N, C-alpha and C positions, 0 to 999 in steps of 0.2 A: 504493500500500500504506500510505501515511500514515494514511488514514482508518481502517484496521484498528487501527493503533497508538493512535489517538486514541479510538476506541470502547473499547479495552481500558483506557485511562486513565480513561474515564468509569466503567466497571465497578469498577475499582480504587478510585476515589474513593467510589463508592456502598457497596461492601462493607466498606472498611477505614477510611474517614475519617469521613464523615457519612452514615449509612444512612437518609436522609430523601428521599422521592420528589420533593418540591419542590426541594431542593438538588441532587439528581441531575439534574433537568430543566434547571435553570439552568446547571449545570456542562456538561452535554451540549450545550446550545444554544451556549454560549460557545466550546467547543472545536471545534464543527462549523461554526459560522457562517462562518468565512473561506472555506469551500468554495463559497459562493455565487458566487464569481468564476469557478469552473469552468463555471457555467451562463451567466453574463453574457458571457464571452469568445466564446461561440458566435455572438453577434450583432455582434461588432466585428471589423473587418478588421485593424486594428493592435492586436492583443491585448496588446501590451506596455504600452498606456496604463494598464491596471489590474492586469496580471498581477503577483502578489506585491507589490503596492503598496497600493492603497486598503484592501483587506480584510486586509492583513497589516501595517498601520501601527498601532503601539501608540497614538499619540495619537488616531487615528480610532476605534479599537476601544474605548479608554477612554471616549470621548465617547458611543459607542453603548451601552456598558455602563452608563454613568451614567443615560441616558434610560430604559433597560429597568429598572434598579434602582428608579428613582422610580416607574415605572408599577406594577411588581410589588408594591412595598411599600405602595402605596395600595389594592390590592385583595386582597392576601394577608396572612396573619399572619406577616410577616417584616419585619425592620427594613431600612432602606435600606442600612446599613453591612454587614449580613450578606449581603444580595442582591448588593451590589457586590463584596464580597470573593470570593464563590463565582464570580461572572462573571469577575472578574480572574484567579482561579486557572485557570479554563478557558481563557481567552485566553493566559495565560502558558504553559500546557502545550502548546498548539498552536504557538505561536511557538518554543518550545524544540525541539519535534519537527522543525520546518522549518529552523531555523538551523543545526542540526548536519548537515544534508544538503549536497549539492553545489549546490543551487539557491539563488541569492542572493535574499534578501527585503529589501524596503525598509522596515525596521522603524521608521524615523523620518520617513517620507514624510508630508506634503509639505515638511517643513523641510529635508530633504536628499534628493537622488535617489540617494545611494550605497546599493548593495546589500551585505548582509552574509551571509557563509556561513563556517562553521567547517570545512566539508568533513571531518567526522569519521565520516560514515556514508553508506553507499549508500542509494539510494532505497528499496530493499527491504533492510532490516536485520533479521535474525532475532533479534538479541540482546534488544531490548526486548520483542518479541512473545513469545519463549520465557519470559522472566522473568515478565512480567505474566500470561500464560496459566497458567503453572505455579503462580504464587502464588494466582490466583483459583481454580484447580481444587483446590488443597490446602485452602484455608481456607473455601471455599464450603460445605463439609460440616462445618465445625467451628463451635463456638459463638463468635461474634465477641466475646462478653464475656470470653473467656479471654485475649484479646490486649490488651496495653497499648500505649500510643502508640509507644514505640520499636520494637516488633515490627511495627507496622502500616506504618511508613515505611521499614523496611529495604529492600524491593524498589526503591523509588525512589532511596534513597541508594546502593544497589548500581549502579543505572544511572548515576548521577552520577559515581561513582568510576570506572566503566569508561570513560566518555567523558573524564574528566579524565586518566586514564592515556594514552588515545589522543592527547589534546591535547599532553601533555608529550612523548610520543614524537615527535610531529610537529614540535614546536618544536626538539627536539634535532637531528632530521634536517635541518631547514631551516638551522640555524646551521652544522652540520658540512659541508653541501654548498653553503653560501652561495647559497641560493635567495631571490630578491628577492620573489617573489609566492607566498604560501602556498597560493593557490588552484591552483597548478600541481601540487600533491600531492593524490592521490586515495586514499581508503581502500579496503581490500578486506575480506572477511569474516575474514581472518587478521590478528591484531594485528601480526605480524612482517613482513607483506608490504604494500608501498605501491606505488602507481603514480605515475609522474612524467611530466608532459607537457613535451616540449621542442619549442618552436615555431621553425621555420625558414622561409625564403622558399620553399624547394623542397618543403616539406611539414612534417608534424608526426610526431614519434616518441614512442611510449609506452614508457617503461622500467619494468621491475619491479625493485624494491629489496627484498632480504631483509636485515633489520637484524640477524638472528641470525648468519648467516655472511658478512654484508657483500657478498653477491653482487649485482652490478648488471648486468642483461641487457636487451637490446632485446626488447620484447614484440610491437610491431606498428608498421609504418611506414605513414603516410597521405600519399601523394604528392599534390601540388596539381595533379591531372590535369584541368585545365579550360582551355578555349581562351581566347585573348585576346579574341575577340568576346563570349564569355559573361562574362568578367571585366569587360568594358566595360559590359555590361548591368547587372551587379550594382552597379558603382560609381555608376550613374545611377539606381538604384532607391532611392526614399525609404524604402520599407518595409524594405529590406535594411540601410540605414544605421541605422535604429532598432534592428534586430536585432543589428547589429555593435557598437552602443554598449553593449549589455548582455552580449553573449557574445563573448569575445575569443579563445578557443581553438577555432578553426574547422577543419573538414575539408570541403573542397569537392570535388565530383565531378559529372559529368554523363553522361547516357545518352539514347539516342533510342528512342522507342517510337511506332510508327504515324505517323511523320513529325513527331512533336513532340519537341523537345529539352527534357529535364528537367534543370534545374540545381539541385542539392541542396547545402545548406550545413548541416552538423551541428555541434552543440555537443559538443566532445569530453569535457567534464566529465561529461556524462550519456550518452555514447555506449555505455558498457558496462553499461547497465541490463539486468537479467534479462528485462525485458519491453520489446519493441520499441516498444510504444505509448507508453512513457514517454520515448522519445528526443525531444529538442528539435531542431527543424530549420526552416530556411527553404527553400521551394521556389518556383522560377520556371519556368513553362512557356512555351516560345518556339516559334513556327511562322513560317517565312519571315521570320526576323529581327525578328518583332514579338512583344511580350509579350502572351500571351492570358490568363495567370493568374499570380498570385503570392500566397503566404500563409505564415503562420507556424504551425507545429504545436507546441503546448505540452502 
């Protein structure tokens, strides 16, 4: 659903910031360009090599933007600085949309392999979509000349304020509960409700915290119901080791189907997505104690 939000940002940019087709095209290209990795990972077994790295790296994207700005400014009536600024804005909007989600992005790759995530929004977050769509719908029929700059940027400022409030709420909860890892806290669609992952050897527990009435209750228990043989296979899998480097809060389960043992390892941070296809997991298929297939679903 991120692509819908980014497309709405493009329309917002066109209608309220600079209503010029060339600028709109450059902004749209920059904000949508990182999605090229979704196509490339189809042909790579270890998808984590580039996933949220190469095409979500600010240094790499700035280099690409520089090359494109040079080319565009040489054939179109636009200066290099204007072209680069519009491309940079598109890149920044995309990275902002991603970094507030639960999925870590390697924004400074290859200088560091650390992933960053504020975990302030679910994968499908209706707040920016509702605000942007309402704004576009209301003002698309009005004369844009009637709007001054402060009014044009109010929707985006409103989004920033909303996420800033969520960030402050999260920091207060982290300090009050003495949580060492902020990524253990997951947002919901309700400002007052947060989910907290508690990882244990026997399994993982998802708690629901209501900050209004301070009610703390167990939401779901994920037992580590996997055999020692399957666990041994996972520990010797190079692909699973790469998966476990990036995703720490895991839920393991296995089941048999037509004589094939399916070993599934889910990333709990994205397990509660409204859309199952957005769940991140590692799967290994075993027959007669031999691995016949293993892959990562991103």
